[in-house]
C-alpha angles and dihedrals in degrees: 000000000000113000121192099220092253109160100184128058113259113215118199121187102199104184148006134342131283100246120147096241119085113253122241113265130195112229089203090062095054095090090196096315118124119251092194091109098048111147094033113129118210128196113210126190121196140160117278096257137128089258090060093046090052093048090052090053092050098042095091086067088060091050091050091053099042109018088234113135120219132200112194118199123184134198138168118270100267095040092049093052090049093049094046094047091051093046094047098042094049094040089230092151095214091142130045098184122028128183105215132185103259095235088069091058094097092050094050101035091042089055091050092242097132136051123252104245102210096075090049091051091052095043094050100039092120095043101064127083123256091249091070113087115169090195089065091067108104103261099221090048093052091047092052098039103041115014119093126170092344098312133093117236102177147336131269114274099178129022099204111163134165126255138158116267119195140170100262092184091060094043089054096047110116095218092049092047092052093047093048093049091049092051102039104025098236137075122280109247138137106299117264094180135038089243090058091045090057093046090053091047090053094045097053097043105106139158126242109276094037122109126258121181090340096311129105110240116239090193136018121286120215127208094219141008121210145168114251106154122122089264139102088265090070092047092052090047090052091048089061090057092041092053090052093050094046096255134103138126106300131013126221091273094055094254120139114252099171093122097036118131090252093051092049091047090052093052091047087052093049090050091050090059090061093086089064096046128090114275112272096032088142086068094046131105129182089287092066091043089056093046093050091052092046091051091052096237097120131059100208146355144176100243144154125279092228089067093059091087089058089056091057097043109108092201093065110014133077092192103060108156092006101089123094124199125214145152122293105262125253134218096250127024108255094034116126112267118235130190126193122249116234096175127151125212135221106227129181116225120235084231094054114142090230118004094195093052088048090052091051090056091051092048091048091051088056096044118121097251094048093045091052092049090050088055093046091051095051102266130117121253129207101219130090093225091061093048091048097042105128094221093051094044090052094052103035113062094190094055101092092047093048091055091046091050091048089055095053101034125128124218130234115236112279102193121133092257094054095103090058091044090050091053091053093047092048089052096047098040088051092046090055095045094052090047099246089123138011117258089247095051092043093053092043088055090047091050091051093049093046092049086056091050094050098038113166092358089087126138090044114232096194123029 
């Protein structure tokens, strides 16, 4: 979910030219990949993330194997959704492969904008290299990212998932441990419950001039950093709390539970954390959350796994080797932990210039060698083999937790009306956090508006 603040589309031509004649290909370079589609030129659109940058760097390897040329274009979340929706709805055919946020799957698959992937898998079974194994894709991730109404419309392109990040060096400091135990009556440790998470947030919130782990603070320290802007980042942050309290957007029967007691309690809780967050958290998205953690001015956060690499990057982080990774807390100790999926999905446009060539690119992007290189270069893969690779596990401290979170994560709704629902939730969560409404009134208003959006589609049958 990490965006880099890029405001203009970055176009990267990764290989070759667009002449009409098929390029020469070397059969010895194929490595099991079909060269039947050599000369095809694919246009790919993906979010402006490190994963996309890495894929662009690696794409010449795909061209060498297959003779298929690839142009990768990237854009921030909102701009990408706008471009894709325009391209799909007008059948312009500007993009052959698009990486979409999974909660737009219902809108795009339901409108028949994207190809069902299963027939392409079957048709091209003998055209993919041996290092692609669709069964290695994490099952829950594939289910969330690509399955809609019983059919698969793509494959996961990004396995972002939420987890708790905390300052392990502070949690292990003997003076801080003693002080915490004296004040709260239990040992300082990564929070298992939301009550503990709040205690820790309160404990580590200190003014400049106070002491932290034996050092005098030159600037304030905050117990938590969080996203509170009128933006999808705040909605997704609230959904982590809501899931832990037993609330959320839709229950298992497809009924709205936006204004349920548990949902209201979770938003009240989120608002209560604001006094321990950096000033201006109501204008913050996941970008500011990441920056605050990197700068070492916050003790903990619920953040996205694809930002973990930024924590361990010496060129941009002051907390390399100091961050711990753990499950998102729960309401009561012993409850089942749940993260929130943030996955993206490779989809193939109905207007693709060659659907089989497009499928080969998707399969190559999920092949074992590419997935491992994505992990080595700081991105997040989607296959179990990459998350369990001994070399990666040894060098990436967040890896075991990311896999654990992926296996217990919940999905956001993916119905066609989700973009409108998301707008309403962003408005009302923000309204409550800035104090213009109570959490109860804000979520009641959101429930009313969403009921109007969904009309007689409630209870939802597919979400």
